[in-house]
C-alpha positions as CSV (number, residue, x, y, z in Angstrom):
1,L,0.0,0.0,0.0
2,T,2.7,2.4,0.9
3,D,4.2,2.3,-2.7
4,L,0.9,3.4,-4.3
5,P,0.4,7.0,-5.5
6,G,-1.4,9.1,-2.9
7,E,-4.5,9.6,-5.1
8,L,-4.9,5.8,-5.5
9,L,-4.3,5.2,-1.8
10,E,-7.1,7.7,-1.0
11,L,-9.5,6.0,-3.3
12,I,-8.8,2.7,-1.7
13,L,-9.2,4.1,1.8
14,C,-12.4,5.8,0.8
15,C,-13.9,2.5,-0.3
16,D,-17.3,1.9,1.4
17,V,-16.4,-1.6,2.5
18,L,-13.9,-0.2,5.0
19,G,-15.2,1.0,8.3
20,A,-13.9,3.6,10.7
21,A,-12.2,1.0,12.8
22,D,-10.4,-0.2,9.6
23,I,-9.2,3.3,8.8
24,G,-8.0,3.7,12.4
25,R,-6.0,0.5,12.2
26,V,-4.5,1.4,8.8
27,S,-3.4,4.8,10.1
28,C,-1.6,3.1,13.0
29,T,0.7,1.0,10.7
30,C,3.1,3.6,9.4
31,R,3.7,7.3,8.8
32,R,2.7,7.2,5.1
33,L,-0.7,5.7,5.9
34,R,-1.2,7.9,8.9
35,E,-0.7,10.9,6.6
36,A,-3.1,9.5,4.1
37,C,-5.7,9.2,6.9
38,Q,-5.2,12.6,8.3
39,P,-8.1,13.9,10.4
40,R,-8.9,16.9,8.1
41,G,-8.6,14.9,4.9
42,K,-10.7,13.2,2.4
43,V,-10.7,9.8,4.0
44,W,-12.4,10.8,7.2
45,R,-14.8,13.1,5.4
46,E,-15.8,10.2,3.2
47,R,-16.3,8.0,6.4
48,F,-18.5,10.7,7.8
49,R,-20.5,11.0,4.6
50,L,-21.0,7.3,4.2
51,R,-22.2,6.9,7.8
52,W,-24.3,10.0,8.1
53,P,-25.0,11.5,4.6
54,S,-27.8,13.8,5.8
55,L,-25.4,15.7,8.1
56,L,-23.1,17.1,5.4
57,K,-25.6,19.9,4.8
58,Y,-24.4,21.5,8.1
59,Y,-20.9,21.9,6.8
60,S,-19.3,24.3,4.2
61,Q,-16.8,23.0,1.7
62,T,-14.4,25.8,2.9
63,D,-14.6,24.9,6.6
64,G,-11.4,23.5,8.1
65,V,-13.2,20.6,9.7
66,S,-11.4,17.8,11.6
67,W,-13.6,15.0,10.2
68,L,-12.1,12.5,12.6
69,E,-13.3,14.6,15.5
70,E,-16.7,15.2,13.9
71,Y,-17.0,11.4,13.4
72,K,-16.1,10.7,17.0
73,A,-18.5,13.4,18.3
74,R,-21.4,12.1,16.1
75,H,-20.7,8.5,17.1
76,N,-20.6,9.4,20.8
77,A,-23.8,11.5,20.5
78,G,-25.4,8.5,18.9
79,L,-24.4,6.2,21.7
80,E,-25.7,8.7,24.3
81,A,-29.0,9.2,22.4
82,Q,-29.5,5.4,22.4
83,R,-28.9,5.2,26.1
84,I,-31.3,8.1,26.8
85,V,-34.0,6.6,24.6
86,A,-33.6,3.2,26.2
87,S,-34.3,4.8,29.6
88,F,-37.5,6.5,28.5
89,S,-39.8,3.7,29.2
90,K,-38.6,3.3,32.8
91,R,-38.7,7.0,33.5
92,F,-41.9,8.1,31.7
93,F,-44.1,5.1,32.3
94,S,-46.6,7.2,34.2
95,E,-48.8,9.9,32.5
96,H,-46.9,12.6,34.3
97,V,-43.5,13.6,32.8
98,P,-41.4,15.5,35.3
99,C,-40.3,19.1,34.3
100,D,-36.7,18.1,34.3
101,G,-37.4,14.8,32.4
102,F,-35.4,15.9,29.4
103,S,-32.5,17.7,31.1
104,D,-30.1,15.0,30.1
105,I,-30.8,15.7,26.4
106,E,-30.3,19.4,26.9
107,T,-26.9,18.9,28.5
108,L,-25.5,16.4,25.9
109,G,-22.8,18.9,24.8
110,C,-23.0,18.0,21.1
111,P,-24.7,19.7,18.2
112,S,-28.4,19.2,18.3
113,H,-28.5,18.0,14.8
114,F,-26.4,15.0,15.9
115,F,-29.0,14.0,18.4
116,E,-31.9,14.6,15.9
117,D,-30.1,12.5,13.3
118,E,-29.7,9.6,15.8
119,L,-33.4,9.9,16.8
120,M,-34.4,9.6,13.1
121,C,-32.1,6.6,12.8
122,I,-33.8,4.9,15.8
123,L,-37.3,5.7,14.4
124,N,-36.4,4.2,11.0
125,M,-34.9,1.0,12.3
126,E,-36.6,-2.2,11.2
127,G,-38.6,-3.9,13.9
128,R,-39.1,-0.7,15.9
């Protein structure tokens, strides 16, 4: 892989059969592959686009976005949203929803569109 031209290497790393964990592992192997998988580069942007295509509308092409950090933030927001939704039935089984019932959502510390996107994913899952 390290002998391939950079453009070809990027195309291979942007392939949709590779996951984020695969890209992380590849970037740990050597300096050349770590540079090909740089956080602000095309590879992590493509990972983000493949995983959450509807979120790209929130970004400008000229933004200096660290796609690796955005990927991590969205992934963590998704895990937290799933945890919160799983706790709803226990907390809100009664007809009365407490005033502070949704305070954990308000204090997530991530962009609201990440949480909204995860809720849409949960709603659209098969068998739900």
